[in-house]
Backbone bond lengths (Angstrom), bond angles and torsions (degrees), N, CA, C in turn:
res aa  C-N    CA-C-N  psi(-1)  N-CA   C-N-CA  omega(-1)  CA-C   N-CA-C  phi
1 M - - - 1.461 - - 1.525 107.78 -
2 S 1.329 116.36 113.80 1.466 116.98 -171.85 1.521 111.52 -141.12
3 G 1.310 114.88 144.36 1.462 120.57 169.06 1.512 114.81 80.41
4 H 1.357 118.32 5.18 1.453 118.02 -172.37 1.511 113.86 -78.91
5 S 1.312 117.88 -16.26 1.465 117.38 -173.94 1.530 112.48 -94.32
6 K 1.302 116.92 -8.53 1.471 122.66 169.26 1.519 114.76 58.72
7 F 1.316 118.34 29.86 1.462 117.06 178.35 1.525 108.93 -73.74
8 A 1.335 115.17 149.18 1.470 119.80 -178.32 1.516 109.97 -65.88
9 N 1.315 115.07 156.12 1.471 116.41 -178.92 1.526 110.41 -66.98
10 I 1.332 114.74 155.39 1.465 122.32 -172.30 1.528 111.53 -57.12
11 K 1.325 116.72 -42.09 1.467 120.47 -175.42 1.535 110.66 -57.89
12 H 1.339 115.38 -49.20 1.456 118.66 -178.48 1.523 111.59 -71.97
13 K 1.310 117.00 -32.54 1.459 120.70 176.97 1.528 110.24 -61.51
14 K 1.350 115.11 -42.67 1.466 119.33 179.78 1.522 110.33 -62.67
15 E 1.341 116.23 -43.84 1.463 119.61 -179.54 1.529 110.40 -61.85
16 K 1.332 115.58 -42.30 1.455 120.06 179.88 1.528 109.90 -64.98
17 N 1.318 116.18 -42.69 1.466 120.04 179.32 1.527 111.42 -60.65
18 D 1.344 116.31 -41.92 1.462 119.79 179.04 1.531 110.67 -62.18
19 A 1.340 115.72 -40.87 1.463 120.07 -178.10 1.523 111.61 -69.23
20 A 1.338 116.78 -30.56 1.462 120.37 -174.08 1.526 112.49 -111.67
21 K 1.336 115.87 24.28 1.467 119.87 -173.12 1.530 111.92 -59.08
22 G 1.341 117.26 -41.63 1.462 119.86 179.85 1.513 111.76 -57.65
23 K 1.326 116.15 -44.44 1.469 121.49 179.88 1.528 110.06 -64.99
24 I 1.328 117.23 -43.95 1.463 121.27 -178.34 1.526 110.53 -63.09
25 F 1.336 116.42 -41.81 1.466 119.55 179.91 1.537 111.00 -65.40
26 T 1.335 116.86 -35.93 1.467 120.72 175.90 1.522 110.62 -63.14
27 I 1.329 115.83 -45.43 1.463 121.92 179.00 1.530 110.40 -58.45
28 I 1.334 115.74 -49.59 1.465 120.15 -176.27 1.528 110.24 -68.40
29 G 1.325 116.87 -36.24 1.463 120.56 177.09 1.520 111.94 -58.17
30 R 1.323 116.23 -42.43 1.470 120.23 177.57 1.535 110.64 -66.35
31 E 1.331 116.04 -40.44 1.468 119.37 179.82 1.530 111.04 -64.18
32 I 1.334 116.65 -37.16 1.473 120.71 176.16 1.528 109.60 -62.05
33 A 1.337 116.49 -46.60 1.467 120.74 -179.07 1.529 111.50 -58.80
34 V 1.321 116.83 -43.87 1.467 121.10 -179.78 1.525 110.63 -66.61
35 A 1.341 115.92 -43.83 1.472 120.12 -178.93 1.522 111.42 -62.53
36 V 1.335 117.34 -41.83 1.468 121.62 -179.77 1.530 110.22 -65.92
37 K 1.349 116.00 -43.04 1.475 119.04 -179.86 1.528 110.91 -64.00
38 E 1.332 116.61 -34.57 1.465 120.16 -177.28 1.523 112.40 -78.12
39 G 1.356 116.46 -39.96 1.467 117.75 -170.38 1.513 116.40 -131.85
40 G 1.340 117.01 8.58 1.463 119.23 178.23 1.514 112.95 92.96
41 A 1.350 114.81 170.31 1.466 121.56 -170.64 1.522 114.22 -91.26
42 D 1.334 117.49 -2.54 1.472 120.43 -177.94 1.524 109.95 -96.49
43 P 1.346 117.53 109.08 1.471 119.49 -178.74 1.527 113.00 -57.00
44 A 1.328 117.62 -29.90 1.472 120.64 -178.61 1.527 111.11 -61.24
45 N 1.344 116.25 -29.15 1.467 120.31 -178.85 1.530 112.92 -110.63
46 N 1.325 116.63 13.13 1.461 120.01 -175.49 1.527 108.72 -140.20
47 S 1.329 115.98 94.54 1.477 119.73 -174.23 1.526 111.65 -66.09
48 R 1.333 117.33 -32.71 1.468 119.18 178.55 1.526 110.24 -64.90
49 L 1.340 115.99 -41.00 1.464 119.43 178.31 1.528 110.19 -65.22
50 R 1.327 117.57 -39.36 1.476 120.34 176.94 1.528 110.52 -59.32
51 D 1.325 116.16 -41.76 1.471 120.09 179.45 1.529 111.63 -64.83
52 V 1.333 116.24 -40.94 1.481 119.80 179.32 1.527 110.31 -66.65
53 I 1.341 116.97 -39.69 1.472 120.49 178.03 1.535 109.85 -61.94
54 A 1.336 116.74 -41.12 1.477 120.38 178.04 1.527 110.72 -62.59
55 K 1.332 116.56 -40.79 1.468 120.80 177.10 1.529 109.94 -63.70
56 A 1.343 116.16 -41.05 1.466 120.71 178.98 1.526 110.71 -61.07
57 K 1.323 116.27 -44.89 1.470 120.11 -179.40 1.524 111.41 -66.46
58 A 1.331 117.08 -37.57 1.468 120.59 177.76 1.523 111.07 -62.81
59 N 1.343 115.97 -27.13 1.478 120.81 178.42 1.525 112.59 -98.44
60 N 1.363 115.02 17.08 1.477 121.47 175.36 1.520 114.16 60.61
61 M 1.324 116.57 31.96 1.461 119.03 173.64 1.528 108.66 -74.40
62 P 1.331 118.62 128.45 1.468 120.41 -178.06 1.527 112.32 -61.05
63 N 1.344 115.65 145.80 1.465 120.65 -178.72 1.525 112.64 -57.32
64 D 1.351 117.00 -38.65 1.465 118.06 -178.12 1.532 111.52 -68.55
65 T 1.335 116.80 -30.67 1.473 120.58 175.64 1.523 110.14 -67.19
66 I 1.340 116.39 -41.90 1.476 121.07 177.16 1.524 109.61 -61.52
67 D 1.333 116.23 -48.42 1.470 120.78 -178.18 1.526 111.50 -61.37
68 R 1.332 115.91 -41.56 1.470 119.93 178.77 1.522 110.92 -61.55
69 G 1.335 115.49 -42.14 1.471 120.71 179.61 1.522 111.89 -62.09
70 I 1.332 115.83 -41.13 1.473 120.15 179.43 1.524 110.17 -66.66
71 K 1.328 116.12 -46.40 1.473 120.32 -178.56 1.527 111.24 -63.47
72 K 1.330 115.64 -40.83 1.468 119.89 -179.82 1.530 110.13 -62.93
73 A 1.336 116.19 -45.50 1.471 120.23 -178.96 1.520 111.17 -66.13
74 A 1.341 116.61 -36.49 1.467 120.64 -178.10 1.518 111.80 -74.78
75 G 1.343 117.28 -33.24 1.451 120.79 -172.03 1.506 115.38 -94.42
76 D 1.325 117.04 -11.60 1.463 119.80 -174.46 1.525 110.34 -111.89
77 A 1.315 115.53 95.09 1.478 120.00 -178.79 1.525 111.20 -66.05
78 N 1.337 115.94 -22.27 1.469 119.45 -177.77 1.529 112.69 -97.96
79 S 1.334 115.80 11.76 1.473 117.69 -179.39 1.526 110.02 -65.99
80 V 1.302 115.38 162.74 1.471 121.45 -174.24 1.533 110.06 -60.78
81 N 1.320 114.71 135.34 1.465 119.98 174.24 1.521 109.38 -92.83
82 Y 1.316 116.05 115.95 1.464 120.24 179.32 1.525 110.31 -95.33
83 E 1.325 115.47 138.92 1.463 121.07 174.67 1.523 109.00 -106.50
84 T 1.318 115.21 143.66 1.465 120.34 175.58 1.519 108.69 -88.03
85 V 1.330 116.39 127.07 1.468 120.69 176.55 1.526 109.67 -133.74
86 R 1.311 114.75 147.61 1.473 120.28 178.62 1.524 109.46 -125.17
87 Y 1.324 114.96 136.47 1.462 121.70 175.17 1.520 108.14 -120.01
88 E 1.314 115.90 144.32 1.462 120.65 177.86 1.519 108.92 -129.16
89 G 1.310 116.12 145.10 1.452 118.11 -179.56 1.512 112.93 -169.21
90 Y 1.327 114.18 -170.72 1.462 121.24 -174.26 1.521 110.54 -123.23
91 G 1.331 114.54 138.33 1.445 121.21 170.02 1.521 108.72 -99.39
92 P 1.345 118.08 -164.71 1.460 120.90 -179.39 1.521 112.31 -61.69
93 N 1.320 115.21 147.02 1.469 123.12 174.30 1.539 112.32 59.60
94 G 1.344 115.39 31.22 1.464 119.16 175.57 1.512 115.63 77.05
95 T 1.340 117.11 12.91 1.468 118.29 176.72 1.529 109.42 -62.58
96 A 1.321 115.25 143.49 1.463 121.37 -177.12 1.527 109.62 -101.02
97 I 1.325 116.58 134.99 1.470 121.86 -178.98 1.526 109.57 -132.97
98 I 1.343 115.80 132.01 1.466 122.22 174.18 1.525 107.86 -117.27
99 V 1.323 116.23 134.40 1.467 121.56 -179.69 1.523 108.34 -122.35
100 D 1.331 117.12 120.33 1.463 121.97 173.19 1.518 109.24 -103.34
101 A 1.329 115.95 132.67 1.466 120.22 -178.20 1.526 110.55 -133.09
102 L 1.325 114.84 152.98 1.467 122.69 168.82 1.513 105.68 -118.58
103 T 1.335 117.14 120.13 1.463 118.47 -171.29 1.519 112.34 -140.23
104 D 1.334 114.89 152.16 1.454 120.82 171.60 1.530 110.36 -103.77
105 N 1.347 115.86 6.28 1.470 120.83 179.35 1.527 108.61 -153.58
106 K 1.339 115.35 93.76 1.464 119.76 -174.25 1.529 112.74 -63.51
107 N 1.329 117.02 -33.79 1.466 119.80 179.94 1.524 111.16 -63.91
108 R 1.350 115.87 -43.88 1.469 119.93 179.08 1.530 110.46 -62.13
109 T 1.342 115.53 -47.19 1.467 119.75 -177.03 1.521 111.28 -63.80
110 A 1.330 116.67 -44.56 1.475 120.35 179.55 1.523 110.88 -59.41
111 A 1.345 116.30 -42.70 1.476 120.41 179.78 1.524 110.53 -63.57
112 N 1.336 116.96 -42.67 1.465 120.70 -179.13 1.532 111.59 -65.98
113 V 1.332 115.99 -40.79 1.472 119.65 179.99 1.531 110.00 -66.22
114 R 1.325 116.35 -44.69 1.481 119.41 178.34 1.525 111.07 -61.36
115 N 1.319 116.20 -39.06 1.460 121.14 179.17 1.533 110.76 -62.94
116 A 1.340 116.53 -41.81 1.470 120.78 179.46 1.531 110.60 -62.53
117 F 1.327 116.23 -44.28 1.466 120.09 179.26 1.525 110.94 -64.59
118 S 1.340 116.41 -45.74 1.465 118.63 -175.23 1.525 111.84 -67.45
119 K 1.339 117.48 -34.56 1.472 119.69 179.19 1.527 111.70 -67.34
120 G 1.333 116.52 -24.26 1.468 120.07 175.25 1.517 112.41 -100.65
121 K 1.362 114.73 18.38 1.479 121.76 178.42 1.532 112.27 59.09
122 G 1.337 115.42 31.13 1.468 119.52 173.49 1.519 108.91 -106.28
123 N 1.311 117.10 -174.62 1.461 119.10 175.67 1.524 111.96 -149.44
124 V 1.342 114.64 145.66 1.462 121.22 177.39 1.519 107.68 -79.57
125 G 1.341 115.51 133.86 1.462 120.38 -179.72 1.518 111.26 -106.03
126 T 1.331 115.58 -165.98 1.460 120.86 179.84 1.527 110.05 -83.92
127 Q 1.326 115.65 162.67 1.463 121.53 178.26 1.526 109.72 -58.08
128 G 1.333 116.31 127.10 1.468 120.08 178.21 1.517 114.52 91.70
129 C 1.348 117.44 -1.02 1.477 119.08 -173.90 1.526 112.76 -69.40
130 V 1.346 117.85 -27.04 1.476 119.10 178.19 1.531 113.63 -127.34
131 S 1.342 117.91 -13.19 1.475 118.95 -173.86 1.523 112.57 -63.20
132 Y 1.357 116.87 -23.63 1.472 119.59 178.19 1.533 111.73 -66.96
133 M 1.330 117.41 -14.08 1.467 121.24 178.57 1.531 112.25 -86.43
134 F 1.337 116.77 -0.50 1.465 121.95 -177.41 1.527 109.87 -122.11
135 D 1.321 115.90 156.30 1.462 121.86 171.59 1.519 108.32 -113.52
136 Q 1.333 116.32 132.37 1.462 119.89 175.19 1.527 108.65 -81.02
137 K 1.323 115.95 123.68 1.469 121.23 -176.61 1.533 110.45 -138.66
138 G 1.314 115.34 150.94 1.451 119.86 163.72 1.520 107.41 -80.08
139 Q 1.321 117.09 131.93 1.469 120.83 -177.56 1.525 109.49 -129.80
140 I 1.316 114.73 124.77 1.464 121.15 177.96 1.524 107.87 -121.05
141 I 1.325 116.47 125.00 1.466 121.89 179.14 1.525 108.59 -110.87
142 I 1.327 115.87 130.23 1.469 121.55 -177.84 1.529 108.33 -121.86
143 D 1.313 116.10 122.57 1.470 122.55 178.70 1.525 108.06 -71.13
144 K 1.335 117.02 124.15 1.472 120.55 -179.17 1.528 111.95 -58.19
145 E 1.329 115.66 -35.89 1.479 119.42 -179.29 1.524 112.05 -65.89
146 E 1.338 116.43 -23.60 1.471 121.03 -177.80 1.532 112.10 -97.61
147 C 1.344 116.36 1.43 1.464 119.83 -172.81 1.526 111.04 -117.72
148 A 1.333 115.88 116.25 1.468 120.63 179.67 1.525 112.29 -84.02
149 M 1.315 116.98 -16.62 1.464 120.68 -175.41 1.522 111.99 -74.77
150 D 1.316 116.18 141.96 1.459 122.98 176.80 1.534 109.65 -62.38
151 A 1.339 116.89 145.46 1.471 121.51 -175.64 1.525 112.11 -57.85
152 D 1.333 117.19 -44.73 1.473 120.22 -178.75 1.526 111.16 -65.21
153 E 1.328 115.13 -39.05 1.470 120.28 179.90 1.538 110.05 -65.75
154 L 1.342 115.34 -42.54 1.452 121.00 178.96 1.528 110.22 -63.67
155 M 1.329 115.78 -43.18 1.459 120.42 179.93 1.530 110.69 -60.51
156 M 1.345 116.85 -46.07 1.462 120.71 -179.47 1.525 111.06 -64.48
157 L 1.326 116.83 -39.18 1.466 121.07 177.64 1.533 110.01 -59.35
158 A 1.345 115.52 -47.35 1.471 120.63 -178.20 1.531 111.28 -65.73
159 L 1.323 116.39 -47.07 1.470 120.37 -177.67 1.521 111.30 -66.12
160 D 1.319 116.86 -40.26 1.472 120.31 178.31 1.527 111.49 -63.45
161 A 1.343 116.01 -31.16 1.471 120.10 179.93 1.522 112.09 -77.84
162 G 1.360 116.34 -12.75 1.463 119.52 177.76 1.513 115.58 120.10
163 A 1.365 117.12 9.61 1.473 119.57 178.01 1.527 110.64 -66.85
164 E 1.329 116.08 151.94 1.473 122.07 178.87 1.525 111.80 -87.82
165 D 1.325 115.55 -35.17 1.470 119.08 -171.38 1.517 109.81 -153.27
166 F 1.336 114.73 153.77 1.469 121.44 178.79 1.520 107.11 -137.72
167 N 1.320 116.93 127.46 1.465 121.57 -179.38 1.517 111.24 -122.57
168 D 1.321 115.36 131.48 1.463 122.34 178.49 1.522 107.31 -98.79
169 E 1.343 116.61 103.74 1.460 121.86 -177.33 1.530 110.01 -97.04
170 D 1.338 116.92 -175.59 1.468 121.21 -175.40 1.522 112.46 -57.32
171 D 1.333 116.22 -52.78 1.462 118.49 -175.30 1.524 112.30 -126.65
172 S 1.342 115.85 16.07 1.455 119.24 -177.93 1.524 111.32 -156.04
173 Y 1.317 114.73 165.39 1.462 121.93 171.12 1.524 107.53 -111.40
174 E 1.330 115.65 144.38 1.459 121.02 176.91 1.522 108.62 -120.27
175 V 1.322 115.23 129.21 1.464 121.63 175.32 1.520 107.60 -113.62
176 L 1.341 116.13 127.41 1.466 121.19 178.62 1.523 109.69 -113.55
177 T 1.333 115.42 139.17 1.456 120.99 179.53 1.528 109.49 -134.95
178 T 1.328 116.15 168.18 1.465 118.95 164.94 1.531 107.05 -71.79
179 P 1.349 117.60 157.24 1.473 118.40 176.81 1.537 111.66 -57.02
180 E 1.336 116.23 -35.22 1.470 120.75 -177.37 1.527 111.90 -67.29
181 N 1.326 117.27 -34.34 1.477 121.15 -176.42 1.526 113.74 -92.80
182 F 1.339 116.76 -2.79 1.462 120.39 -173.01 1.531 112.27 -57.14
183 S 1.340 116.75 -50.60 1.470 120.25 -175.94 1.523 111.51 -61.30
184 V 1.338 116.07 -42.74 1.472 120.85 -177.66 1.529 110.54 -63.32
185 V 1.341 116.33 -45.25 1.470 120.32 -179.47 1.526 110.31 -66.43
186 R 1.344 116.58 -44.75 1.470 119.89 180.00 1.526 110.86 -59.78
187 E 1.330 116.16 -42.86 1.465 119.81 -178.50 1.531 111.47 -68.25
188 A 1.337 117.28 -33.20 1.473 120.49 176.75 1.531 110.61 -64.60
189 L 1.334 116.60 -39.58 1.471 120.86 177.53 1.529 110.49 -69.84
190 E 1.330 115.84 -39.51 1.474 120.17 178.62 1.528 111.12 -59.59
191 K 1.340 115.62 -41.12 1.471 120.19 -178.22 1.529 111.42 -61.82
192 E 1.344 116.36 -27.27 1.477 121.29 178.27 1.528 110.88 -92.92
193 N 1.341 116.08 12.59 1.483 122.29 178.91 1.526 113.31 58.83
194 I 1.333 115.56 35.55 1.470 119.83 175.23 1.532 108.14 -80.31
195 T 1.336 116.58 122.92 1.470 121.08 177.94 1.526 109.02 -79.79
196 M 1.327 116.24 130.37 1.470 120.37 -178.05 1.518 110.72 -109.77
197 A 1.319 116.21 128.00 1.470 120.51 176.62 1.519 110.44 -75.99
198 E 1.336 115.78 -29.45 1.456 121.67 176.17 1.506 108.46 -149.06
199 A 1.321 116.57 145.58 1.459 121.22 176.05 1.516 107.68 -155.01
200 E 1.335 117.08 103.18 1.460 119.23 -178.49 1.524 110.73 -163.19
201 I 1.326 114.55 163.30 1.466 120.00 172.84 1.515 106.99 -87.43
202 T 1.324 115.97 128.72 1.460 120.97 -171.13 1.523 110.19 -135.47
203 M 1.324 115.70 178.53 1.467 121.83 176.20 1.528 107.58 -117.67
204 L 1.343 116.07 117.21 1.461 120.67 -179.18 1.528 109.97 -105.43
205 P 1.349 117.37 128.35 1.466 119.54 -179.67 1.519 112.07 -67.63
206 Q 1.329 116.00 143.35 1.464 120.47 177.38 1.529 110.92 -75.38
207 N 1.326 116.39 -31.62 1.469 121.94 177.56 1.522 108.70 -142.00
208 Y 1.334 114.59 156.99 1.469 120.08 -178.22 1.525 110.98 -112.72
209 V 1.337 115.22 151.04 1.463 121.94 179.56 1.526 108.62 -109.57
210 D 1.336 116.33 128.31 1.474 121.42 175.44 1.526 109.10 -84.55
211 L 1.316 116.66 138.34 1.470 120.63 172.63 1.525 107.42 -116.40
212 T 1.319 115.95 110.27 1.469 120.68 -177.24 1.524 111.86 -97.40
213 D 1.334 116.45 -22.04 1.457 120.39 -179.67 1.536 110.12 -81.45
214 E 1.317 116.11 129.25 1.469 120.88 -176.63 1.528 112.03 -61.24
215 E 1.341 116.63 -35.64 1.473 120.64 178.84 1.527 110.68 -65.60
216 D 1.335 116.69 -39.54 1.467 120.22 178.16 1.531 111.23 -62.94
217 V 1.338 115.48 -40.53 1.468 120.16 178.35 1.525 109.87 -62.47
218 K 1.344 116.71 -42.40 1.471 120.71 178.56 1.523 110.78 -62.45
219 K 1.340 116.02 -41.22 1.472 120.13 -177.74 1.528 111.42 -64.86
220 I 1.329 116.83 -48.89 1.476 118.25 -177.26 1.525 110.80 -68.58
221 T 1.335 116.58 -34.48 1.467 120.12 176.97 1.531 109.98 -63.11
222 R 1.337 115.81 -38.49 1.478 121.00 177.48 1.530 110.18 -61.55
223 I 1.323 116.57 -47.04 1.477 120.46 179.40 1.522 110.31 -59.33
224 L 1.337 116.27 -50.84 1.470 120.57 -175.53 1.525 111.35 -64.83
225 D 1.340 117.30 -38.19 1.471 120.79 179.41 1.534 111.36 -64.89
226 L 1.329 116.14 -43.37 1.472 119.97 -179.47 1.532 110.81 -66.54
227 L 1.321 116.73 -39.84 1.468 119.83 177.44 1.519 110.54 -64.98
228 D 1.327 115.80 -39.26 1.468 121.32 -179.21 1.524 111.51 -63.91
229 E 1.326 116.71 -30.83 1.471 121.18 -178.03 1.532 112.45 -79.68
230 D 1.332 117.14 -14.54 1.470 121.04 -175.80 1.526 110.22 -82.04
231 D 1.332 116.67 121.74 1.468 120.84 -177.47 1.523 113.25 -64.03
232 D 1.332 117.35 -25.19 1.471 119.50 -179.90 1.528 112.41 -74.75
233 V 1.318 116.55 -23.03 1.467 120.76 -175.14 1.524 109.93 -78.63
234 Q 1.331 115.71 122.72 1.461 121.88 -179.14 1.526 111.96 -92.04
235 A 1.321 116.47 -38.68 1.476 120.16 -176.58 1.514 109.48 -156.73
236 V 1.333 115.29 146.29 1.465 122.16 175.94 1.522 107.76 -127.90
237 Y 1.323 116.20 129.19 1.468 121.41 177.79 1.525 107.87 -119.88
238 H 1.326 116.42 140.45 1.472 119.43 179.39 1.520 109.34 -149.82
239 N 1.327 115.85 166.47 1.469 119.98 -179.49 1.529 112.70 -113.61
240 W 1.333 115.89 24.36 1.473 120.00 173.14 1.522 108.19 -74.19
241 D 1.314 115.70 129.29 1.464 121.32 177.22 1.523 107.66 -81.14
242 M 1.328 115.16 83.14 1.466 120.42 -176.51 1.516 110.77 -62.45
243 P 1.338 118.26 137.89 1.469 119.81 178.28 1.518 110.48 -64.63
244 E 1.324 115.95 139.52 1.478 121.06 177.75 1.518 109.61 -63.24
245 E 1.315 116.55 132.02 1.462 119.65 173.15 1.521 107.47 -72.71
246 E 1.301 114.59 141.91 1.468 117.54 -179.66 1.521 110.80 -71.38
247 E 1.314 115.17 137.55 1.469 120.81 179.74 1.525 109.19 -67.93
248 E 1.335 115.75 131.28 1.466 119.18 176.96 1.516 110.34 -89.33
249 D 1.312 115.34 148.50 1.470 118.80 177.84 1.515 109.63 -75.63
């Protein structure tokens, strides 16, 4: 089973991550704060915090930045309380979009999300209107260039730890888990010093929608760009079958 999750190739993902590093660090910083408030500052006793730290490391966040974030969240009883909110809606041609946010002002975030959808001629729907079209999965992406382990050996390691699926892509391996097994599988790979380009619980579409009309592509790109610029937005999931970027030499 290969290629079904449509993640962008590692090279372009890295370039995008470098360009958006400030935004990613803000996102992860908020996730650290929430994880510490929920389960304490000791990663050994807080699996959610361990998962966020793994995500931080996959995005090359420096260890001292991670430590500062944990200490700040643990030591500041008056720090901002973030709420988790999810919005669901439609882009052009029935494309499905899910927006996860962490916010200290739900009214502001809701207005910004609605504005992003409306500017791309989409609309926000009711809770649950599109989430049934996605599966929640733990997803771990491993750059082949960073992995010395043989593909079969890596696959057996992941499956033995409780992974559901293993995909051998062009320049990466993808490990899929249930949300419940994600931490266990990630930690099993960590113990073998496997470097992960990505490690997080995500929403994968069951089917993809092609957009052939140039105006539709512009509209959905507008929605996704505006959501990406919003500091409250933590993650955006959609079922648009984005065209593969051509590999550069």
